[in-house]
N, C-alpha and C positions, 0 to 999 in steps of 0.2 A: 782213447784214453781208458774207456770201461774195460777191452780188450788188456791193456796193459796192468789195470786196477786186479783183473782175474788170475795174470801169472805171477802179479807180487802178491797176491793174497794166499796160491797156492802153494809159492817159496817161503812166504811168512810161517805155514801154518807146517811143512815140512822143517824148516829151522827150528820151531818150538818144538817140535813133536822131537828132533833130534835131540836137540839139546835138556829135553825135561828126560829123555830116557837115558842119555849119557849122566845125567846129576842123578837119575835112581838109582843106575847102577852103582855108580859112588857111593851114594847113601847106603845101600844095600850092602855092597863089601862094606864099609865102616862100620854096621850096625854087627854082621856078622863075626868081625874082627874083633869087635867090642864086646858082642855078648857072651864069646868064647873064651875073650881076657875076663870077664866080669863073672864066668859060670854060670850064664844065664842057660834052661834048659832050651832043649832044640826047638820045642815046639813055642816057646815064646820069640826067640829067636825070628823064627819061619812067619808067626803071626807078625811081628814089626814090619818084615819085609814084605808079606802081601799087602798092608796097610800102604807101604812108598809107592808098590805096583798099582794098587787100584787109583791113590792119587795120581799120579800117571796117566794114566788111562783118561780120568776125568777130565783133566787140561786137555790132553788132545781130542775129546767130546765136545767140549766147550770151545774151543777151536774150529773145529768142524761145523758144528752147528751152526754158530755164527757166518761163518762164511756161503754158507747154503742161504741162510734168510736171508743177505743181503748181496751179493755180488752174483750167485748161481741164476738168479732170476734174471738180471739183465744180462747175463752170457747168453739165455736161452733166445732174449729179445734180440738180440744182436744178428743171432744165426736168423731169426723169424725174419729179420728185414731184408737180408739176403736173398731169401729162396721164396718168402712167401707170397701170394696173391694180395693184389694191391684192390685196396676198396676205399669206401669213405664210412665216416661215422661222426657222431655227435658224443660231447661228453655230459654226461645225466647226472654224474657226481664224483669229488674226488675226496679220497679222506686218507690222512696223515698216518702213517703206520707205527710212528713214533722212533722208527731205525731212520740213523743218518750217517754216512758215510765221509771219515773225515772234515765232518763240519759244514760242511757244502753242498751234500748230495743226500736228500732226504728220499726215503723208500715210500710210494703211495699207492693206492690201490683206486683205480680207477674204473668205473661204469661207463661202460658204453653202450650207444645204441647203433651199431653197424648194418652198413647197407651195401652189399655185395651185388657188383654187378650184376642185374639178369635176376638175381634171387629176393626172397621175401627179406625185409628188414628182422636183428633179433637182437638181443642185448647177453653181453658178457661182461664180467670184470677180466682187468689185467693188472698185475702188478709191475711197478717200474720205479727204477734209479732215476733221479733227475736233478740237473744243477738249480739251485733257487735262483740264479738269472732268468732260467727257461720257467718259472712257475707261470705267469702269464698267458704262457702257449697251453697250459694245460688248468682249464676253467671249464665249469660247467657251462654248457650252450654253447661253447664251440665245435665248430665243424672241422675235422683234422683227418689227413691221412691214416690209415692203417695198411698193416698186411696181415693175411689173414693164413693159418696153416690149412692149407687145403684137404688134406686125412682128418682133421680135429679143427671143425670153424671157430670153437668155443676159443681156441690158443688165438690172439692176437697181439698185436704190436703196432704200438702210437708211432708213427714218424715225426721226430721233432722236424722243425724247419731247416734244420743244419744236415737234416739226414736226408731231405724231402729231394735234394738234384742230385742223387746218387743213379747212374743210368742202370737201367733195365738191362738183362743181356739180349741177345738176339729172340733164344729160344722165348724167354717170359715176355717180350714184345712183342711176338709175332702172336704167339695164344690172347694176350689182351685184344690187342687190334682186331683178330678175325671174331672173337665174342663178342666185342662190343659191335662192331659193325653188323654183324646177324640180329644181335638186337635193337638196336637203331633203324636198320632198314625194315622190319617189321612194323617199329612203332610209327615209321614216315608215313606206313600204307594205311594201318588203321588205329592209330593213338586219336587223341583229341588234340584239336591247337590249343595255342594257349600265346602269350608274350610272356619274355622273362628277361630278371636282369642278373646280369654278372657279378658275382662276389667273390669269386677267385678266379685267377686263370693261371695254371702251369703248365709250360712246356715238358714234353716227356722224354726229351731228347731223341726222339725219334723224327727220322722225315719218310714222307713217302712220295711215290712219283715225282722225285725233284726235291725241291726246298721246301716244302709243304708240312708244316710242322703235325702230331698229334700232338692234342690239349688234352686236358682234362680239365673239367669246367665245373664250380659249384654254382648251382643258379638258385636265385629266388624265382621260385614260378605262380604267377597270376594267371589260375585258369578263372571263364566268366561268371560259372554259377556255382565257387566252393572258396572257400579260404586258399591263400596263398601259402605254400610250402616250399620247403629248400629238399634240391634232389644235384645229385652228379652225373655226369656224363662226360664220355671220350668223345672227341671229334676229331678228322683231320681237317684241318684249316688251309685255303689257300694262301700262299706266302702273300699276294695284295691284299690279303682279306684281313691279316691280323690286327692292325690299328683299330677293326669293327669288333672284335672278342675282345676285348681287353675289359675291366673291373669297372662296373658302374654303367657297361655298354646295355642296352634292351636288344632281343635277339629273340626272333619265332623258333617254337621249339614243339613237338609232340610228347603227348604224353600218355601214360596206362590212367584208364580211371580207376580200375581196380587194384591199382599198384602204383601210387605216387613216386615210388624210389626210381619206377622205370622210366627216364627222359631223352630224348633225341634233339640234337639241336637239326632244324628243318632247313637251314639255308647255310651250310659250310663250305 
């Protein structure tokens, strides 16, 4: 839908600029003819024509700036959703920019705490165009999937629920699973044990060694001697064990005591 808005916006801007240019040329021609007939000096005719030309340029600039401020960030977000690195984030704040497209798509700024797989968490801000029906998904405290630009980790796109089911391409899936498996294996060997409650469980559309799905889990971890915390991990679950790895189920995990964003399910 937003790709369609982008194309329509560009077409609309092009038509507006073309219409303004044609109108300005017609006005300038009228000014020249009328000015000559009225006996105006050449400098006066040129000055009037320059006024209408600058007015045309101003209108084109306004249309361009409106497009750039509203639709262009969403187009870039959609591109990042396709090619970005998956991660988890917690929404810290949401700020309305005061800009709304088609009366139902507000543009908001979202401050996130991003937790990349195997790396320290960090905060960054992103701007996005959302449907008013999706506002409950974008609330402070909510844990959401995101996509990160590998070349510029500060560039982050929030994955909405209707976008989360988009399957990963084979190369991205392989990279994600290899990275996750290396981190998880190291945690199983040296991490601190704990129990955890599954908050969210999402199949990634990838099967390993037969019908065993790779799944992304959001966990609330209960260590023995420290406060509970939330973290995300990826694990391959045996098909027969899928019912055991659903929201509200308890599982055993290992976590990094020095970086609680790093958690591995111990018996998947």
